[in-house]
N, C-alpha and C positions, 0 to 999 in steps of 0.2 A: 634499847641498847645504846651505849655510848657511841659518839662519832667514830672513834677508833676502837673497835671491839678487840677483846683478847682473842688469841688464836692458840688452840691446842691441836697440834698435828701429831696424830698417833700413826706410827708406821711399823710394820712388821717386815721380816725378811723371808722370802720364799713361801708366801702363803697363797694358796690357790684362790681363784675368784669364787669358787663354789663352796668353800669350806666355812660356811656360816649357817646357822639355823635360819636366818632371815633369807638367805639365798636358796633355801630349800634342801640343804644337805640332810640326808636321812640319818646320819650318825653324829656329826659334830655338834657339840653344845657350846653356844656362845651367848649367854644371856645378856651380858653388858653391851657387846657389840650390836646385838639385835635391838637393844633398847635405843641406841643412838640411830641406827639405820631406820628404824620404824618411825622415828620422829623427825627425820631429815630427808634428804634427797639421795636416793640410791641409784647409781649408774650401772645398769645391767650389763653394758658392753664396754667395760674399762679394760684397757690393754697397756702393756709395756711395749715400747718400740725396740728394745734391745734386752732380751731376758737373761741378764746376769748382773751380779751386784754392782760392780764398778760402773759399767755402762749405763745401767738404769738410773743410778744415783747422779751421774753426770747430767742425764736428761732432766731429772727432777730438779736439780739445783740450778740449772741454767735456763730451763724453758726452751732448749734447743733440741731439734731432732739429732739422732746419732751422726748423720752426715755433716751436720753443722757444728756440733761440739767435738767431733773427731773420734768419739768412742763407739766403735762398731763391733766390738767384741771384748773379751776379757784379757787384760794385760796389767800386771802389777808394776808398780814403780814408776809410773808416768805422772809427772807433776800436774796437779789441778791448778791451773793458773788463769781461770776465767775471770774477766773483769766485772761481769754482772752476775750476781747470784741472788737466789731467793732471800736468804737471810740478810745479805748485804742491803738489798732494797728495803726490807722491812726495818732494818736498823736505821737506815737513812730516814725512814718515814716516822721515826720517833719511838719505835718499839724496843723494849728490853728483850733481847733475843738469846735463847738458851737451847743448847742441844744436850740431851742426856741419852747416851747409847751409841748406836752405830753411825759412823760417817763413811768409812771405807774410801778415803781419799788419800792422796800422797802429796807431800809427806803426811804422816798420820795425825800430826797435831795442827795441820792446816785448818783454820776455823771457818773458812768459806763464808765469811761475812758475819758469823755469829759473834756476839760479844763474849760468850763463854761456852766451852765444850767440856762436858764431863764424859769422857770417852770410854766406850767398850765396843770394839769391832768384832768380837768373837775370835775364834782361833784362826789366825792368818799365818800360814806357813812361811810366806815371803818375809815376814818380819821376825822370824825365829831362826833364820839361817845364821851360821857362825860369822858371816861377813857383813851382817847388818850393823850399821852404826849404832852405838849404844843408845843414843837419844831416840832411835826409832824402834828399838826392840819392844816387844809387847810387855815385857816385865817393867819397862820404864815409861813407855808412851801411853799404854792403856791403863786408865785409872782403875777399872774393875780388877784387872789382874794384879796390879800393885796392891789394891785393897785385899784381895783374896789371899795373897801370899802373906800379908801381914796378919790376917785373921787365922789362917789355917796352916801356915808353915810354908817354907820355901818350895816344897815339892807339890803344893796344891795346884790343881789345874782342872779345866773343864774336861780334859781327857781322862781324868782319874776313874771315870766309870768304865773305861775300856772301849768306848765308842769313838769313832773318828768323825771329823767335821764335815765329811761329804758322804757318810756311810748310811746304808739302810739298817744297820745294826741299832737296836734300841734297848735301853734299860734305864731304870729310875736313877735320879740324882743321888749321889752317895752322901753328900753333906746335908746340913740342916737347910730347910726350905728358904730361910731368909738370906742365905748366902748364894742362892741361885741367881744367875745374871738377869733373869726376867724380874725377880723381886728387886734386885739392885737398881735397875732402871726406874721402876715404879717409885722406889724409895727416894731416888735422886730427884724425881719430879716433885714429890711431896715436899722435899727440902727446898727446892726452888720456889714453890708456891708460898712456903713459909717466909722466906727471906727476900722475896722480890721487892722491887721498888714500887710501892703502891700508888705512886703518882704518875706512873707510866703504864700504857697497855703492854701486855707481854705476848711474845711468840715463843711458845714452848714446843720443841720438837722432841717427842718421846719416841725414840727409835730402838725397837726391840730386835735382838738377833734371832730369836726363835719365831716361827717353827723351823728355821734353817737347822739342819743337823749340827750337832748331835741331838738325837731324840732322847732327851734326858730329863723330862719333867719330874717333879716329886712323885713318889710312889702312889699317893692318893689319886692322882690324875690318871695313871695307868689303870688303877682299880676301877675307875668309872667306865672304862671301855673293855676290860678284859673278858667279860662274859656277854658282851653285846654281839649281835650278829652283824659283823662288819661286811658291808657291800664290797665285793672285790673290784679291782681296777677294771676299766673298760678296755677291750682289745678289738681294734678294727680288723676287718677282713684283709687289710693290706699290711698288717704288722710284720716285722722281721723276726720271725721265730728262731731262725737259725743263729743269728748273732746273740739273741737273748739266751739260748741254751748254751752257747759256747762261753759266754762271759758271766753267766748268772751265778757262779760260785765265787766270784771276786767281791770282796766286802764293800768296795766302793764302785761297783760296776755302774756304768751309765745306762745300763739296761735293767738294773734292779735284780733282786734275788730270784733264782729259778725255783727255789723252795717255796711253795704256797704259804706255809706256816711262817717263814721268815717275812714274807710279804705282808701277811696279816699283822705280825708284830710291828713292822715298820709303820703300817697305817695306824695302829694303836698308839705308837710312840709319837707320831706326827699329830694326831688328833689330841693326845694328852697335852702336848706343848701348846696347842692352840687354846684349849680350855684354860690351861694355867695362865697364859698371858691375858686371856679375857678377864679372868678374875683379878689380875693385877691392874688392868685398865680400870676395873671397877673401883679399886682403891683411889685412883686419880679422880674419877668422876665423883666419888663421894666427897673428896676433899674440895672440889669445886662447889658442890652443893652446900657443904658446911659454911663455905665463905660467901655464899649467895652470889656465885659467879656464873651459874649455868645460863642465865638469861643475858649475860654480857660476853659470852665466849662462843666463838665459832669452833666447832669440833669437826675435824676431818680425819678420815681413816683410809689407809691404803697399804699396799705392799709393793716392793720393788719389782717382783716377778713371782711366778708361781712355782709349783713342784709337780713334776709329772707323776710321781708316786705309783709307778707301775703301769700307767696307762699305755696301751699299745706296746708293751714290753720295753718301756723307756723309763728313765729315772733322772732326777735332778731337774735341770732347766736347759736353756740355750736353744732347744728345738722349737719349731714354730707352732706346736700344737697347743690346744686350749689350756691344758694343765700347766703349761709353762708360761704362756703369754697373757692369759686372761687373769686379771687381778681384781681384788675387791676394792670398791671405792664408794664412799658415801660422805656427805657433808651436811652438817646441821648448822644452819644460820638462823638464830632466833629472830623471828619476825619477818623472814624473807621467804615468800612463797608457801605453798601448801605441800606438806610431806608427800612424796610420791616416788615412783620408780620411772627412770628415764631410759629410753631405748637407744639414743644416739651414741655412736662410738666416741670415746674420749681416751686420753692418755696422760701419762705422768707430766708431760710438758705443759699441760693445761693448768696444773696446780699453781705454778708461779704467777701467771697473770691473774688468775682467779683471786688469790689471796691479796695481791697488790691492789686489785680492784676493790675488794671488800674493805681493805684497810684505808681506802681513800688516797692511795698513791698514784703515781704516774707510771703506767705500764710502758716499759721500754719498747720502742718500735722494732727492735731487732729480734724479738722473740718469735718462735714458731708456734708455741702453745697459744690457745685461745681462752679468754675468760669464760667461765661457765655462768656468770651472773645473769645474762639474758635467759638462760635455761632455767635458773632458779626462780626468776621472776615470772616464768610462764610465757615469755615472749616468743620462744622457739623451743623445739626439742632437738634441733640439729646442732652438733658441734663441728664434726668433720664428716665429709661425704665418705671418706675412707681413711685408713691409716696405713702407712708403710713401715713395716718392721724388719729387723734383720739381726743376724748374729754370725760372725765369722767362726770358723772352726773346722777346717778340713772337710771330711766327707759329710759332716752334718752342718756345715756352714750353709746358711739359708737366708732367703729374702721372702717376705710375704706381704700381701695386700689383704686387709681384712675390712669388712663392712658389717653392718648390722645383721646381714643375712648370709654372707658367704666368705670364703677365704681361698686365695690362690697362693700356692707355695712354689718356690723355685730353689733348688739346691745348686750352689755355685760351682761345685767341683764336677759333679756328674751331669748337670743339666736336667736332672729329673724334675718333673712337675707333679703337683697334687692339687686337687680341687675338692672342697667340701661345701655343701649347702647347709650352713649352720642352722638356718631357720627350720629345717626338716630333720637335721642330723647333728644336734648340738654336741654329741660326744665324738664326732668325726669317725664314725664306724665304717663309712663307705666312701672310698676315694672315687670321685666321678670324673676324673680327668679324661677318661676315654668315652664318656657318655655323649653321644651325638647331640642329644637335646640340650647339652650345656655348652656346646662349642662356641656359640656367639658370646656368651657371658665370659667364658674363659679367655677368649681373644680380647675382650674389653679390659679385663683385669690385667692380663699380660701386658697390654699396651700401656697401662698406667705404670706398671713396674719398669718397663723399658724407659719411659720418660723420667721416672724417679732416679734411675741409675745412670742416665745419660750424662756424660762428662765426668763421671767419677774417676779417680785416679787408678782404681783397680782395673778398669776396662771391661766392666761387666756388661756394658751396653754401648752400642754405637748410635743410639737414637732411633734405631729401626728394629733391632732384635736383641735378645739376650745372648751373651757370649760366655759359655761355660769354660771351666778349666783355667781361669786367670788366677794369678797369685793373690791369695786373700791377705788382708791386713786387719789387725785388731784396733790400731790407732791410725787415723788418717793424718796427713800433713795439713796443718791449719795455717 
């Protein structure tokens, strides 16, 4: 491999950590992702530290924990003005840097250090309001929407299927397959590989919007799953059935559909989107192979956060449970280490120092993330002893401490706590917060959270205890 390897960073939006064949999922088919994972390093306990799109991407692009980059929840319209970014550091290191697909930053054409961005952010209501400046509207700022309307007419949109961008409603794409945004991202990546500067290493960020809703893969992918026996969502003995039944007839309910058949259709639509993007990733891998680049290219795959998909009568993300916080992550570095599965917890913040390290750059000493290179070399399997995650949001605003074996959760508004022994109960079916045999461990994890929150502007901790009922913020003062 050359001194400075090429880097292909494959990213999805809202993909669960368990939704790959390689991860053992009984239904989802991902032959191309499985191929990369099985020949690289798979991190079994990868997490997002703030499970929604904007906050997770801030953590990814800066290498900083939410408390340090300031994004501790979801809020549109806040400028991304970070002085040190992943793409910026790789550009300085001599890379030709290109993003194709989702950025979800503000303003939307902020390149965040990339030399070029071919943008598709998916349907974002904030940039479709009538008071949005013309240069920021999706029909102008988003390259895919501009292309789609030129191809299909002024009224063409991803909502033409009748499904909404946060809904459990699912149905196949109504246009030709090549006009789907997943195909558009793959095609843009192929075009970059064709026209790149061949005297420089490249950093290509292929950022897919799916499987984030709408669940609208082409019909052939729905057909793959429609007759399959789909394993239903897991439901813990602690789940809030009352709220689920009250809101389960709302098309974008945060608890998901109360109708089991609609839930099954949502799962089919979600899995169809995953297999569709897997096949489009296959197009990119085949292009690398044709150009004899596979042995000179680092390939990394992850997602910004997961999808609860009906688990515990919940839907979408932001909550602290595995479907939302546990993400897929693997990296293939030709010639470095033996392909294997790693047990240590890691997070999106670790990607920036890892890629800078592999590129031969200087890792900024301000980053919270840690390089995974020692793990890849077999020198250690530990990355972090634990991770602190969070997401603001009223009654479901939460803080969590997660390790390889367990998770402690605290809800900021009510003060409610939960504790799960993940090594014994990976699906979080049994809340053991009141189990006397777990008291010492719970006290230990609670003490870690108290220290993590000490001094925060919201007042969640005085350094000795957690303080519920404080006003939550989505963006901290920096």
